[in-house]
C-alpha positions in Angstrom: -61.6 11.6 -10.1 -64.9 12.5 -8.5 -65.5 16.1 -7.7 -68.2 16.9 -5.1 -69.9 20.2 -5.7 -72.7 19.9 -3.1 -73.0 19.4 0.6 -73.1 15.7 1.5 -74.0 13.9 4.7 -71.4 11.7 6.4 -73.4 8.7 5.3 -73.4 9.8 1.7 -69.6 10.4 1.9 -69.1 6.9 3.3 -71.2 5.4 0.5 -69.1 7.3 -2.1 -65.9 6.2 -0.4 -67.0 2.5 -0.6 -67.2 2.9 -4.4 -63.5 4.0 -4.6 -60.8 1.8 -5.8 -58.1 0.8 -3.3 -55.7 3.3 -4.9 -58.3 6.1 -4.6 -59.0 5.2 -1.0 -55.3 5.2 -0.2 -54.9 8.6 -1.9 -57.9 10.1 0.0 -56.7 8.8 3.4 -53.3 10.2 2.8 -54.7 13.6 1.7 -56.9 13.7 4.9 -53.9 12.9 7.0 -51.9 15.6 5.4 -54.7 18.2 5.9 -55.0 17.2 9.6 -51.3 16.8 10.5 -49.2 18.8 8.1 -48.7 22.0 6.3 -50.9 22.2 3.2 -49.2 21.6 -0.2 -48.4 24.6 -2.2 -50.7 25.5 -5.2 -47.7 24.9 -7.5 -44.1 24.0 -7.3 -41.0 23.7 -9.4 -40.1 20.2 -10.7 -37.5 19.8 -8.0 -39.8 20.9 -5.2 -42.5 18.6 -6.5 -40.1 15.7 -6.5 -39.0 16.5 -3.0 -42.6 16.4 -1.8 -43.1 13.1 -3.6 -39.9 11.5 -2.1 -41.0 12.8 1.4 -44.3 11.0 0.8 -46.2 14.2 1.2 -48.0 13.6 -2.1 -48.5 11.0 -4.8 -46.5 11.0 -8.0 -49.5 12.2 -9.9 -50.1 15.1 -7.4 -46.4 16.0 -7.7 -46.8 16.2 -11.4 -49.8 18.5 -11.1 -47.9 20.8 -8.7 -45.1 21.1 -11.2 -47.4 21.5 -14.2 -45.9 18.4 -15.9 -47.1 14.9 -16.6 -46.6 11.9 -14.4 -44.4 10.5 -17.1 -42.2 13.6 -17.0 -41.7 13.1 -13.2 -40.9 9.4 -13.7 -38.4 10.3 -16.5 -36.7 12.8 -14.3 -36.5 10.3 -11.4 -35.0 7.7 -13.7 -32.4 10.2 -15.1 -31.4 11.0 -11.5 -31.0 7.3 -10.7 -33.9 7.4 -8.2 -35.8 4.1 -8.3 -39.4 4.3 -9.4 -41.7 2.3 -7.1 -44.4 0.7 -9.1 -47.1 -0.8 -6.9 -50.1 -2.9 -7.5 -52.5 0.0 -7.0 -51.8 1.1 -10.6 -54.5 0.2 -13.1 -53.9 -2.2 -15.9 -54.1 0.7 -18.3 -51.4 2.6 -16.4 -49.2 -0.5 -16.3 -49.7 -1.1 -20.0 -48.8 2.5 -20.8 -45.7 2.3 -18.7 -44.7 -1.0 -20.4 -45.1 0.6 -23.8 -43.1 3.7 -22.9 -40.2 1.6 -21.5 -40.2 -0.7 -24.6 -40.1 2.4 -26.9 -37.1 3.7 -24.9 -35.4 0.3 -25.1 -35.5 -0.1 -21.4 -37.7 -3.1 -21.5 -37.8 -6.0 -23.9 -41.0 -7.7 -24.6 -40.9 -11.5 -24.7 
């Protein structure tokens, strides 16, 4: 993630935005919408509160994990235990998909061919 620590012009911001991946652009647009239209997210949350925010599409799975002070995998495991489907979209990187595949294989939930 890129952290901007200096004042940037709108043009500089647009140039930076163009270098983002689709997933990062989607995340940024959602965050901007949230800031404009909704109450801000809390600084931290319980695991249940973070899951509620995620399911209400008020934050990403990764952000929900940050709020709860757990890993993204912990949130996914909890959703799985509760029978809540985990949506895997094409915006995940190859590395994220490979890591998820390995975790599911280790748990016996996915068989490699």
